[in-house]
C-alpha positions in Angstrom: -4.5 16.7 -19.4 -3.7 17.6 -15.8 -0.1 18.9 -15.5 2.0 20.1 -12.6 5.4 21.8 -12.1 8.0 20.8 -9.6 11.1 22.8 -8.9 14.4 21.7 -7.3 17.0 24.1 -5.8 20.7 23.1 -5.2 22.3 26.3 -3.9 22.2 28.7 -6.8 21.1 26.1 -9.3 17.4 25.7 -10.0 15.6 23.3 -12.4 11.9 22.7 -13.0 9.9 19.9 -14.6 6.4 20.1 -16.0 4.8 16.7 -15.9 1.4 14.9 -16.5 -0.4 13.5 -13.5 -1.8 10.8 -15.8 0.7 9.7 -18.4 3.8 10.8 -16.2 5.5 12.2 -19.3 7.7 15.2 -18.5 9.8 18.0 -19.9 12.1 20.7 -18.6 10.2 23.9 -17.8 11.0 27.6 -17.1 7.9 27.7 -14.8 8.2 27.4 -11.1 6.2 25.0 -8.9 6.5 23.3 -5.5 10.1 23.7 -4.4 12.3 20.9 -3.2 15.5 22.0 -1.4 18.4 19.7 -1.9 20.5 19.0 1.2 24.2 18.5 0.3 25.7 15.1 1.0 28.1 16.5 3.6 25.1 17.7 5.6 23.4 14.3 5.3 23.7 10.9 7.0 22.1 7.8 5.6 22.1 4.4 7.3 21.0 1.3 5.3 20.2 -1.7 7.4 18.8 -5.2 6.4 16.2 -6.8 8.6 14.1 -10.0 8.8 10.3 -9.6 9.3 10.3 -11.1 12.8 12.7 -8.5 14.1 11.5 -5.4 12.2 10.1 -3.7 15.2 13.2 -4.2 17.3 15.4 -2.8 14.5 13.2 0.3 14.2 13.2 0.8 17.9 17.0 0.5 18.0 17.4 3.0 15.1 15.3 5.6 16.9 17.5 5.3 20.0 20.5 5.6 17.7 19.1 8.7 16.2 18.5 10.4 19.6 22.0 9.6 20.8 24.0 10.3 17.6 22.0 13.1 15.9 19.9 14.8 18.6 19.8 18.1 16.7 19.1 16.7 13.2 15.9 16.0 11.5 15.2 12.3 11.0 13.0 10.1 8.9 13.0 6.5 7.8 11.4 4.2 5.2 11.1 0.5 4.7 11.8 -1.1 1.3 11.6 -4.8 0.9 14.2 -6.1 3.5 15.9 -2.7 3.9 15.4 0.1 6.4 16.6 3.5 5.2 17.2 5.9 8.1 18.1 9.5 7.0 19.2 12.5 8.9 19.8 16.1 7.7 21.3 19.2 9.4 20.2 22.8 8.8 17.2 21.7 6.7 14.4 23.4 8.7 14.1 26.4 6.4 12.3 24.4 3.6 8.9 22.7 3.7 10.1 20.0 1.2 13.7 18.6 1.3 15.5 15.9 -0.7 18.9 14.5 0.3 21.5 14.7 -2.5 22.4 10.9 -2.4 18.8 9.9 -2.9 18.4 12.2 -5.9 21.5 10.8 -7.5 20.5 7.2 -6.8 17.1 7.9 -8.5 18.9 9.1 -11.6 20.9 5.9 -11.8 17.8 3.8 -11.1 16.5 4.8 -14.6 19.3 2.8 -16.2 18.3 -0.5 -14.6 21.9 -1.5 -13.8 24.1 -2.0 -10.7 27.0 0.5 -10.5 27.9 4.0 -9.4 26.9 7.6 -10.1 29.6 10.1 -9.5 28.8 13.8 -9.1 31.8 15.9 -9.7 31.2 19.3 -8.1 33.2 22.4 -7.5 34.2 21.7 -3.9 33.3 18.0 -3.4 32.7 14.8 -5.2 29.8 12.5 -4.3 29.9 8.8 -4.9 26.6 6.8 -4.8 26.5 3.0 -5.1 23.3 1.6 -6.5 22.4 -2.1 -6.3 19.2 -3.9 -7.2 17.7 -0.5 -8.1 18.3 1.0 -4.7 20.9 3.1 -3.0 23.4 0.8 -1.3 25.9 3.3 0.1 27.4 6.7 -0.5 30.6 8.6 0.3 31.7 12.2 0.0 35.2 13.3 -0.8 35.6 17.0 0.0 37.8 17.6 -3.1 36.3 18.7 -6.4 37.1 20.9 -9.3 38.6 23.7 -7.3 41.1 21.3 -5.6 42.2 20.0 -9.0 42.7 23.5 -10.3 44.6 24.5 -7.2 47.0 21.6 -7.5 47.6 22.4 -11.2 48.3 26.1 -10.4 50.8 25.2 -7.6 52.6 22.7 -9.8 52.9 25.0 -12.9 53.4 28.2 -11.0 50.4 30.0 -12.7 47.3 31.8 -11.5 44.1 30.0 -10.6 42.4 31.6 -13.6 45.2 30.3 -15.9 45.1 26.9 -14.3 41.4 26.7 -14.8 41.7 27.5 -18.5 44.4 24.9 -18.9 42.3 22.2 -17.1 39.3 22.9 -19.3 41.3 22.8 -22.6 43.6 19.8 -21.9 41.9 17.8 -19.2 43.5 14.6 -18.1 46.2 14.9 -20.7 47.9 17.1 -18.0 49.7 14.9 -15.6 48.7 17.0 -12.6 45.0 16.8 -13.5 45.1 13.1 -14.0 46.9 12.5 -10.7 44.4 14.7 -8.8 41.4 12.9 -10.3 42.8 9.5 -9.5 43.5 10.7 -6.0 39.8 11.7 -5.5 38.7 8.3 -6.9 41.1 6.5 -4.5 39.9 8.5 -1.5 36.3 7.3 -2.2 37.4 3.8 -1.1 35.4 2.2 -4.0 36.6 0.0 -6.8 35.2 0.9 -10.2 36.8 -2.0 -12.2 34.2 -3.6 -14.5 31.5 -1.4 -13.0 29.0 0.8 -14.9 29.5 4.5 -14.0 27.3 7.5 -14.6 29.2 10.8 -14.5 27.3 14.0 -13.7 28.2 17.4 -12.3 30.2 20.2 -13.9 33.5 18.2 -13.5 32.1 15.3 -15.6 32.9 17.4 -18.7 36.6 17.1 -18.0 38.4 15.8 -21.1 39.7 12.2 -20.7 37.7 11.4 -17.6 35.6 8.7 -19.2 38.7 6.8 -20.2 39.4 6.0 -16.5 36.3 3.7 -16.4 35.4 0.4 -18.2 31.8 1.5 -18.9 30.3 5.0 -18.6 26.6 5.6 -19.2 25.4 8.4 -21.5 23.6 11.2 -19.7 21.7 13.8 -21.9 18.5 14.5 -20.0 19.8 17.9 -18.9 23.1 19.8 -18.4 25.2 17.6 -16.1 25.5 20.5 -13.6 21.7 20.2 -13.0 21.6 16.4 -12.8 21.0 16.3 -9.0 18.1 18.7 -9.4 16.6 16.5 -12.0 16.9 13.5 -9.8 15.1 15.4 -7.0 12.3 16.4 -9.3 11.8 12.9 -10.5 10.7 12.0 -7.0 7.2 13.3 -8.1 7.0 10.9 -11.0 8.8 7.8 -9.9 7.9 5.6 -6.9 10.0 7.0 -4.1 11.5 4.4 -1.7 13.5 6.8 0.4 12.7 9.0 3.4 11.3 12.3 2.2 10.9 14.3 5.5 7.4 15.3 4.4 5.2 16.7 7.1 1.7 15.3 6.7 -0.7 17.5 8.6 -3.7 15.9 10.5 -6.5 18.2 11.6 -8.5 17.9 14.8 -11.4 16.7 12.6 -9.2 14.0 11.1 -8.2 12.8 14.6 -11.9 12.6 15.5 -12.7 10.7 12.3 -9.8 8.4 12.9 -11.0 7.6 16.4 -14.5 6.7 15.1 -13.4 4.9 11.9 -10.0 3.4 12.0 -11.0 0.4 14.1 -13.8 -0.6 11.7 -14.4 1.1 8.4 -10.8 1.2 7.0 -9.8 -2.3 8.1 -13.2 -3.8 6.9 -12.7 -2.0 3.6 -9.2 -3.2 3.1 -10.2 -6.8 3.9 -13.2 -6.6 1.6 -11.0 -5.4 -1.2 -8.6 -8.2 -0.6 -11.4 -10.7 -0.8 -12.6 -9.5 -4.1 -9.3 -8.6 -5.7 -9.6 -11.5 -8.2 -12.7 -9.9 -9.7 -10.9 -6.7 -10.7 -7.8 -5.7 -12.5 -5.1 -4.2 -10.3 -5.7 -0.7 -11.7 -9.5 -0.9 -11.2 -8.9 -2.1 -7.6 -6.5 0.8 -6.8 -8.9 3.3 -8.3 -11.8 2.0 -6.2 -9.6 2.0 -3.1 -8.6 5.6 -3.6 -12.1 6.8 -4.2 -13.5 5.1 -1.1 -10.6 6.2 1.1 -11.2 9.9 0.1 -14.8 9.6 1.2 -13.8 8.5 4.6 -10.9 10.9 5.0 -11.3 13.8 2.6 -8.5 15.9 4.1 -5.9 13.2 4.8 -3.0 12.5 2.4 -3.9 9.1 1.1 -0.5 7.4 1.2 0.3 8.6 4.7 -2.6 7.3 6.7 -3.7 4.5 4.5 -0.3 2.8 4.4 0.3 3.3 8.2 -3.0 1.8 9.1 -2.7 -1.1 6.7 0.8 -2.0 7.6 1.1 -1.1 11.3 -2.3 -2.4 12.7 -2.3 -6.1 13.0 -5.3 -8.4 13.9 -6.5 -7.6 17.4 -4.8 -4.2 17.7 -7.4 -2.0 15.9 -9.5 -1.5 19.1 -6.4 -0.6 21.1 -5.4 2.0 18.5 -8.9 3.5 18.7 -8.6 3.8 22.5 -5.2 5.4 22.1 -6.5 8.0 19.7 -9.2 8.9 22.1 -6.7 9.2 24.9 -4.4 11.4 22.8 -7.1 14.1 22.6 -6.4 14.9 26.2 -3.0 16.4 25.0 -4.4 18.3 22.0 -6.0 21.7 21.6 -7.6 23.6 18.7 -4.9 25.6 16.9 -2.2 22.9 17.2 -0.7 21.7 13.9 -0.2 18.0 13.6 1.9 16.6 10.8 2.8 13.0 11.7 0.9 9.9 13.0 2.8 6.8 14.1 1.6 3.6 15.6 4.2 0.9 16.5 4.9 -1.5 19.3 1.5 -0.7 20.9 2.3 3.0 21.2 0.7 5.9 19.4 2.9 8.9 18.6 1.6 12.3 17.3 4.1 15.0 16.2 3.3 18.6 15.4 4.0 22.2 16.3 2.2 25.1 18.1 2.8 28.3 19.9 4.4 27.8 23.3 1.5 29.4 25.1 -0.9 26.8 23.6 1.3 23.9 25.1 1.1 25.1 28.7 -0.3 22.5 31.0 -0.4 19.6 28.5 1.3 16.2 28.9 4.0 16.2 26.2 6.8 13.7 25.7 9.2 16.2 24.2 9.4 19.8 22.9 11.9 21.6 20.7 12.0 25.3 19.6 11.9 26.0 15.9 13.6 28.7 13.8 10.1 30.3 13.2 9.5 30.9 16.9 7.0 28.0 17.4 7.6 24.7 19.3 7.7 21.2 17.8 6.1 18.7 20.2 5.6 15.0 20.5 2.8 13.3 22.3 3.1 9.6 23.2 0.3 7.3 24.4 0.8 5.4 26.6 
């Protein structure tokens, strides 16, 4: 049985899962695999916006302009789920190839319970509140007060050292008036009401005695130590369907661009239409397997979800030949040795994003450039 390992890092905390590619069963592991770096909530910004199908393109265009104006130095990605658009930004997250925003990881944990409610991650220096509705993240808030703040307030009130206050807090929990008041203060600062709501408590602070009594319903969490819950939520991205932006760079080679130019206007669309026409003759799983196999023949190097979903959803009837022409035109701004990692086609415009050495970019028509921490240059090509 084919198995893989995925590892998530949250500061000094590290957790790995070993899972089956076929059955999707999993277990905690001491091995190390592909590393997901968790971006703390206070270095993340997530915007959730509803839309109607007829104004989807306008909403996306507006969000891109919003991103340029509000977060010009941040990395940005977005995803569309049903009638929601998730736009996500992260700061200081260029050092990792794979990143996961903390609120998305926590929402994924709560999703497993199939309820509406909240997950609260009680940390050392902050407390994160994530609201989940209909199985998706609805909103999140960060209160920059956690376990250290509660200990400090107790130490000041009792006139004892931080170490003594920490021991008192662990032994007696919310039976201490100062601890109860500090916890309720953090909850109030979140701005949420937890009355008659299901709540999942994770993080090291979730072990505080008496904490569960403050909520009408608390869900049981025993999948791992609560301090590592956010790491587990990140790892589960590999097993569960991920509706959220993942900031994944999907590289397109020069050969792939050439193949796209030749094939995208005909073969892929014809194949999708033919599968649609005969879908009643196959089960859903048989149809998906045939689709995957055929797509890999056409684009052996291209990540299947990336290109297939973009072509299927973004190219409407009558636009396929225009896209082919734009792909041909884009080759005027590309050279061997350039690394392409994103392909976008919306509103009649083709956008290619990638990175290269500065010397390689001289003389090319580029829409924008940005220096990276590794000494290379991120670039964007737009046609037209």
